[in-house]
N, C-alpha and C positions, 0 to 999 in steps of 0.2 A: 378643640380636640381633647383636652384634659376630661372634659365634662364627659365625652362621649366615651373614654376609656375607664372611667371611673363607672358608668352605667354599664358597660360590658361586663367589667368585674363583678357586679352586684348581681347581674344576670346570671353569670356562670355559678356564682355561689349559692342561688337561689336554686338553680338546674340541680346541684349538688345534692343540696338538703331534700330536694322534691323526691328524689330517687331513694327507694328504702326496700331493701333485700328482706323477704318475709319468708322465704322457705330457699335453702339449697342442699345440695346433697351430692356429693362427686363417688359415691360408694365406698370409700376409703374406710368407714366405720361401722360397717353392717348395716342391717335392714330396718333398723329400729323406727325409720319414718316411713314404713310402707306397709301396706295390707296387700299380700301376694296370694292370689286365689287361682284354682282351674277347674273348671266343669267339663268333665266328673273330675272330683278331688284327686281320684286315682294318678291324674297327668300331672298334678301340680309339682313341677320340677324347678320353679323360680329358685335363682341363686346367683351370688357373686362370682365372676370369673377373671381371671387375670390373662387370659388369653388374648382379649380383646379390649380395647380401651381408648378414649378419646386423651385423657390426663393420667398419668400413672397411679395407680397401677391396676384399678378394678373397672368394671362395668356392671351392669344388670343385665340378665335374658333369662327367657322363659324356659329355655330346652341348653342348659350347658353341656349335657353328653352327647348333642347332635341335634337332629330335627326335631320339630315339634310334632305333637302327636295328632292323628286324624281326629274330626269331629269334637274338637275341643275348643272350649273359649276361655283364654288366659287373660286376667285382668290384675295390673300392680296399680294400685291407687294411692295417693298420700294419704297416709293415715290421719291426721287430725286437719279438720277445716280449716282454711285460711279465711281471715278476717279483711273484707275488703269494705267494709260498711263507712270508712272516711276517707277511702281512696277516692280519686279522681280518674285514675289510669292505672291500668294492670299489665303485665307481661308477662309471657312465658318464653324462656331461653334453654334450649338443651342440644344436647349433641345424639344422634343417633344413626346406627348402621342396622338396614333390614335386609331380609332374603325372604320375601313372601310370595307365593305362588300368584303368578298373574292371570289374566284372561278373565277377571270377574269371578275367582273361584274361593281364594282366601282373601282377607283383610286385615291392615292394621287400623285400628281409630285411636283416634285422641278424642276424648269426651271431656266436658265440663259439666258439673253440676252445682247449681246456686243454692239448693237446698239440703246439705248435706246427704247427698245421693237419692233423693227422693224422684226427682227427675234429672235427665243427662240431655246435654247438647253436643252434638258431633262439631267439632273444631277442625277435624283434620283426618283424611282417607288416604291410605298409602297400600300400595302393592306393588307387586315387581321385582325381578330378581337381580341380584349384583348390586346393591345401593350401599357405596361404600359410606365411610363416618363424613356426615355432614352438619352444620349449624343451623338449628331451626328457631326462628324467631315468630312468635303467634300473639296477637292483641288479644288481652282478655278484658279489654274496654267495655264490652257488653254484659260484666258481670260484677263490676263495681257497684258499692250500694249494698252488697249481699255480705252478711257476716259468718255463715258457714259454706266455703265454696270448695269443692273437690276436685280434682285433676286426676284422669286416670289414663293409661295407655293399656289398650285393650287388641288381642288377637284372637281371631275367629277363623277355625279352619274346615275344610269340607273331607268327606270320606277318603278322596282319591290321594293327590300327589302333596307330600310334606316338605318342608323345607326348612333353612337353618334358622330362620326367625330374626329376631329383634335385639339387638344391643343399647342399653340406653346409659349416658353418662353426663353429668355434670347439668345438673336439672336447677334451674334457678328462676324463682318468681319474684318480680319486684312490683311496688306501687309507688305512685306520685301522687301529691297533691294538685299537679297541674294536669288538666285534659289535654294531652294532645294525641288523643286517641279518636280514629273515626268512630261512626257509629257502627254496631253488629247488626249486620244484616242476615236475616235467617230465611233463605228462599231455596229450594231444591231446583226449580224449573222443570219444565216438560221433559219428559223422557222419550228420546227416539223420534224427536221433530214432532211430536203428537199435538196437532193443533184442533182447532173446529172451523165450522162453517159460517161463524158468526162472531161478534167482537170478542177478541181474548181478554178475557177479565181473570186476574189472579189477584192473591194477596200476600204480603211478606211483613215478616217482625222486624222493626227496626228498633234498637233499642240504644241508650245513650245516657250517661248520667248527666249530662247537660241539658237533655231533650234534643228535638229534631228539629232544625229550622227550615229544612225543604228535604222533599222526597220526589223525584222524577224517574220516569220510565224513557232511557233512551234506546231508539230502535232505527233499523234500516229496514227497508224492501228491496230483495234481491240485491243485497251489496251495496246499495243507494246511498243517498245523502240521509245523514243522522237528522231523525225528527226528535223532539224532547217534548214529553208530555208532563204534568206535575199530576201528583197522586190525587185520586177522585176523592179522596178523604181518608179517616181513620178514626179507629175506635182504641183509645189507650196507645198500645205500641203496635197494634194491627194497621196496616197501611193497604187502601185498596189501589188498583191500578186497571187500566183499561186500554187495549191498544187496538183501534179500529180495524174491523176487516176490511181488506182491500180487494183482494181477487184469489180465485181458486190456483194453487199451485205454487204461490209467491212464498218465498221463504222469508221468514222475519227472524232477525237477531237482535237480541235486546239486552239491555243491564239496567240494575236499579242503581241509582246515584243518590245518595244521602249526605246533607252536611249538618252537623250539630249545630247547638245554640251557643257552643262555647266562645269566649273571645277569639280562640285560635280559628274558628270555623272550620273544624277539621272536616275532611271529605273522604267518603269511602264509597266502593262500588263493588259489584258483584262480576262473577265472571259471565261471558256471554253465554245466554241461553239461545236455543233457536227452535222454532217450529214451521210446520209447512201448512198454509190455510187449507180447509176441507175437510171432509168427511173422510176417517180415517178407517179403513177396514183391516181389523185386525183376529187372528185366528191362532193366537200365542197367548200365553201370561206372564211372557218375557224372561221366565226362570230361566238360566243356562243350567242344564243339567249335564252337558257335554256337546261335542261338535261331530258333524259329519263330514266324512272326506269323499268329495265327488269327484272321481276319477276322469280321465279323457275319456271322451266318449258316453260318458252318462250325464244326468242331469236332475235336477230338483226343480219342484213348481207347489205353488199353494193355491186352492180353489179360493176364489172370490164369489161369494153369494150376493144375487140380485133379488132384493124385496119384493115381492108381488108388488105389481103396478107402478113399480118404478123402473126408471132408465138410469144408465150411470154414464158420466162423461170423466174419463179417467185421465189424471193429470200427472202423477207422480208415483214411483216404487220404491220401495225400501227393502233392501237386503241384507240382513244382519251377518257379517263375515266374521271370521276368526282368524288369528295369526299370534304365533309366540316365537319365541327363542330357536325352536326346533320345527316350525312349520312355516311355510308360506304359500302366498296365494298366485294361481295364474290369472290372465283375464277370463272374463265369463262371457258368453255369447248371449244376450239378454233378449227374453222371448215374451210375447203376450198371446196366449193361446185361448182359442174359444173351446167350448164344451163339446166333448164328445162321448155321449153316454157315460158321463161322470168321470172322464179321465180329461187331459188336455187333449185338443184337437188339432185345428189348424192354426197356422200364424195370423194374428190379427194385423201386423204390422210386420216390415222387413226387419230381422233381429239384426243387432248390432253389437259391438264388444265394448264391454265396460270395464275399467279396472278397478276392483276391491277397494275400499277406503280404509279397511282395518291397518293399523299400525302397532309397532311394540308399545307405543304410550298409549294407546287406547285400541286394545288387542279385540274388542267385540264392535266394534263401529258400524252402525248403519251405513251401507253404500246408497249412495241418492242416485236415483234416475229419474232425469226430469224428461217427461214425456208431453210436455206441452207442443213441442215441434210437431208431435204426430195428432194434434187435436181433430184433424177431418176423419180420422180412421178410428179414433177410438170415443167417438161422440155417439151418444143415444144407445149405449149397450144395453141391450132387453134382456140377456140371459145370463147365467154364470159365466166366468170367464177365469184365466189362470195367468198369476206371472210367475218367472223363473228363468231358469238359464240352463245352458249344457255348455260341455266343458270340450273346448275344440283341443287343447292339449294340456299335458301336465295335470296339475290338480287344484281344486277349490275347496275351502273349509268354511263351513257355516255355524252356527250355533243352534241349539236346538232345545227343547223340553222332552223327556221322556219318562213313563210311556205317554202317548198321545191323550189329549184331553178333548180337541177339537175335531180331529180327524180330518182335516183340509190339507194334509201334506203328501205327496207324491212323488215316486223315484221313478228315473227312467233308466234303466239297466244296458241300454243299447238296443233293446229289440221292443221293450214293450213298458207301460205306464202301469205302477202298482203302488196302492195305498201305503203309507209310511208308517210305522208305529212310533210316531212323535210328530213334534209339532215345528217345522222351521219356523223362523221368525223372519217372514216375509210379509211386507204390508204393502197397502196401497192408498192413494189419496185420490178422492172422487168427489164428482159434485153428484148429488141425489137429485134426478129430474123426475115430476110426475108424468107418469104415464097413462094409461088407460085406468079407469076408475074402476077398482077391482070390485067382485063379489066374493061371498064367502061360502064354504061348504062346511059344517061342522055336525058333530054328532057323537054317539057314545058307542063304543064295542064292548060286547059281553060276550060269556061262554054259554053256549046255547045249552048245557048241560045243567051248568051250576047257577047263572044269572050274573054270575059275578065278574066286576070290570075286567078287561084285559089291557096290561100294560104292555107298551111296546110293539104293537101291531102297527105296520105302516098302511095308510089309507093314501091313495095317490089319484089323481084326476089329472090326464094327461102328461106334462113335465111336472106338475107340481106334487107335494107330497106331504105328510105330517105323521108323527109318532104319536100313538096315544100316551095319556101321561098317567098317575097312578090310582085317577080316578075313571081310566078308559076312555076319557075325551080327547077328542082333535078338533082342530080348528086349522083352515088354511083359506089364504086369500088368492083368488085367480081371476085371470082377465075373464072379461064377459064372452061366453062362447058355449059350447054344449060338449059335455064330456062323457065317458065311461069311467065310473068310480069303482075301483076294486081297492080290496081289503086283503092283505097277506100276513100270514106270520106262520113259522114253521111249525109243523105239530097241528096246523088247523086247515081246513078247507077253504078255499080261495072264496071270497066273495065278490061278485061283480053286478052294477047296476048302471044299464046302459040309457042313454039319452037324456043324461041330467043338464037341464038349460039353467044357466046362469047369467044373471042381468047384473050392470053395475050396482052396487049398494044393495044387492039382495041377499038374503041369509037362507040357504039352501040347510035343512036339518036331515041327515040321514043317517039314522039309528043301524047299527050293524051286528047281527048275531052269529057267531062262528061257531061252526062244530069243529071238536076236538077229535084228532085221529088217534091218540094213545098208541104211539107208535112202539114196537119191543125193540130191545136191544139189537144190535148188528154186530155181523162177523164174530161169533162166539169160536173161540179155538182153545185148543189145548197148547198154550203158550209153552209149558215144560211139563213132561211125561216121565217122572221117575219114580217107578213101581216101588212102594204102594202109595204114591202121593201124586196129586195131578194139582197142576196151576192152571186154570181158566183166565182167560182174558176175554173182553169184549168192547165194543165201541156205544160210547153215548147215543142214544136216538134222538132224533130231532123232536123237540116239541117242548112247550113250558109246563110246569107244574111237577117236572118229575122230583119224587122223592126218595126212592131207593129201588133196589132190586131182590126178586126172590130167584135163589139159585135151585135148581131140582135135580135130583138124581135117581133115576128109575120112576119119574112120576110124583116123587116125595119132596117138599120143602126141606133142605138140609142147611140153610143158611138165609138172613136177610141182611143185606149190605150195602153201602153207599159208596164203595169204590167200584171201577171196573175191573176188577180182578178179585180173584178168589182161590185160596190155597185148601184142597180137600186133602186130608191127612189119613193114611192107613185106610185107603179104599179096600172094601173087600171084593177077595177074587171074582172073577166073573165078567160077564159083560155090563158095563155101566153106561146108561145114555143120560147125557145131560144137557139141559137146556135153562135159559134165562128169561124171565119176565121183569117189565118196567111198572112199578108201581106209581100213579098219577093221584095221590090221596088215596079215595076209598076204591079208585077205577083200577084194574091190572091190565095190562096190554096181553095181547096174542104171545106165546112162545117166540122164542128166538130160533135160529137155526140149532139144530140138533148136532153134537158131538158123540161118538160113541168111542169108549175105552176100555180094551179088554185087559183085566189083571190077571195073571196066571203064573203057578208055581212060588207063590211069595206069600208067607205066613206073617204078617205084619208083627205080631205077638213075638216071634222068635229072631226078630233083626236086631242083631247086636248095637247099640246107641253108645256113641259120645257125646260129651257135653260140648257142644259147637254153635258158635253164631256165624250164621249164616248171612247172605247178602240180601239185598231189598229190592223190590221190583214194583212199581217202574223206579229210574233212577237216572236223571233227575225225573221229579214228579210234581204233580199240582193234580188233586188237592190231598190227595192219600197215597200212601207206599204200604206193601206188607214186607215185614221182616221175617224170614224165617230162622229158627233155631230147633236146635235138639239138646234133650237132657239125658246124659247117660246114667246117672244114679239119681235117687230122690234126695231133694234137697231144697235150700231157699233159693230162690231165682230173682235176680234184680235186672231189668232191662230199664235203662234211663236214657234220655234226649239231651244233648248239651247243645249250646249255641257256639259258635266261633272263639267267643270269649271267656269259655269255659263255664258259664253260669249254667244251672240245670233249668230245662224247659218244660220237662214233661217226665213223669214215672209211666211205663207200661206195662212192667210186672211187677209185683212185690208180694211174693209169696212161696209156700211150698209148692212143688210141683215131683210127680213121679218121672220115670224113664218114658220117653218118647219124641215124636217130630212135632214141634208146634210152630205156629205163627202168630204174628200180633200187627196190627193195623194202626199206624200213627195218621192222623187225620190233620197235621200241621196245625196243632192247637196248643197253648199250653195248658198247663194245669188248672187255670183258671177260665178256661174253655175258650181263651182268646186267640183268634188268628196271630201266627208269628208271621215275620216279614220273610220274604224272599232272601237264599243264602245258602250257604255251607252250615250242615247241622252233622253232629256225631253220635250214633248210638252206642251205648255200652251195654255190655253182660257180665254179670258177676253171678257165679256159683261155685262156691267152695272156693277150691283153690284157682278154677278157671277165670279168667280176666280177658276180654277180647273188646276192642273198639274199631268202629268202620264209619267210613264216610257217606253222606247223602246230600242230596242238593234240592232244595224247595225252591223251583222256578216257577213264578206267579205272571 
């Protein structure tokens, strides 16, 4: 008994010696141990505060005066690299309180660099509102053996909602000469259940100072019995794993389990990752820009496109819902629709109720919808189909990317389906089955006048279609049959060729020459008539290759413009006939409709003028707008454009001007001729003592 007691004392002494504090800061003695930065630097507000702390009486925060700023990255990095070169174990301990916008919009990261900031590894990701003080212990065992280790806390915000941010206190880093740390396993896992229709092969980094004794993947099929398979091999710290394909629509939940080669045989494992077997049809980039609120009686759908010559067996659907502390979700009535001329048509199965899976812990969770019970109705689908839902009562929220990239999303407003300018995050899991062996119709579409290739023309054969690329080329696989091939593009005559016979594996070449229509501008009107000034506007003609417009008054060209408005100043007295033509390179269209304006009883020369900045038209605008102004006395005139941050974007006027009514066009570009982004802008006029500023909106 005495011998056991002595050994216990020795072990306790060794344990005490083994733990070495190599960094600690309770923020009671300034910020000398930190590098505190923000991008943009104007938002660098890091400071110590006394309003919040874990141990009296200070803590560190990025936003001491309130909420953090929008579109800003804040970083707090330990100033001097930590030496883990002789350690067998390392641990990070700290207290933190945070209030970060949830919903995958803003994030708080904890990162570690093993090489003095050259590369970084994320060891913690946090978001969500109202998280009070709590203690965090994070193993740094994967970084032992390195002599220049840095640790940083990083907040990344988006353009919208800002919160109170992070408070940090009592940061301690310890090392030990005994390896009691499990291996560091770096693996992100598949996103949104995305799997394959083959064996699922993946790799992960396993790092441990003592080496790796074993590495396994442990998985279940549809929640069944655990199956363990060893790694297929490794190259250094990179280990390779394979989970055999079982059947379509089955959900695989798996984790990596690794044991190090130390005497302690420390075991570590990842969180559970999941995927669903099959071919995933995806028409979104997973970027959450916002959410859509679908109200009672409305609905949403995403089109699933069937490749030519293939059939679908549909096994699963995924709908990414959204929830936060102020938003909730009702149940959805899930549907699978067939195609009705490019919009959802008839139900392919009986609709059923689905409860969204999004929670406050995972606010943008994919809702899983198992369609294997409907295998008979959803087998051998030969055409495009749609998945989505209607809302029987209350409201349902879903994530989206905006504006649309894939143009596969549709919205039901209670009466009709319309295409939505955004990508809903709806996906499906299918089996691709070989149908009829297709043939191919291909060729090149050119302009009959110039011989140049035409981009964006639609060539169709029955239900199949293709769009010409930058070289004017198109190609489409079609089922063996007899077709009428058509080619259409706004501004060109329609091409049609009948009785085109296509056999399996046959390539039919049809080169197409389209005749340009050179359409004129339409609906020319006098938008505003304030003698002696006339503001004209018109609509863009249909057709490619449009360069600019010529404005005619009484048969004479008075201006060449790119906008669809023109401000004619100090128009002579009498009857004035206006029309506008469109220029397509060297080709000029026929005239638009004419408008007649009579100026009577006004001598523009004798009209008293005052210096004044007028409004702009149109507003909102895209791509250009006209700004009207008047100069009362000869002098230097400045007209400048500023963004919402107060930064100068463009100079529109800078020079001496005499009395008169004037206008200037801003084309939505900066002084370097680069297009600016959508948003609110201000235009400012200065002339002598006169200064005036007005607002305009560029909406792309």
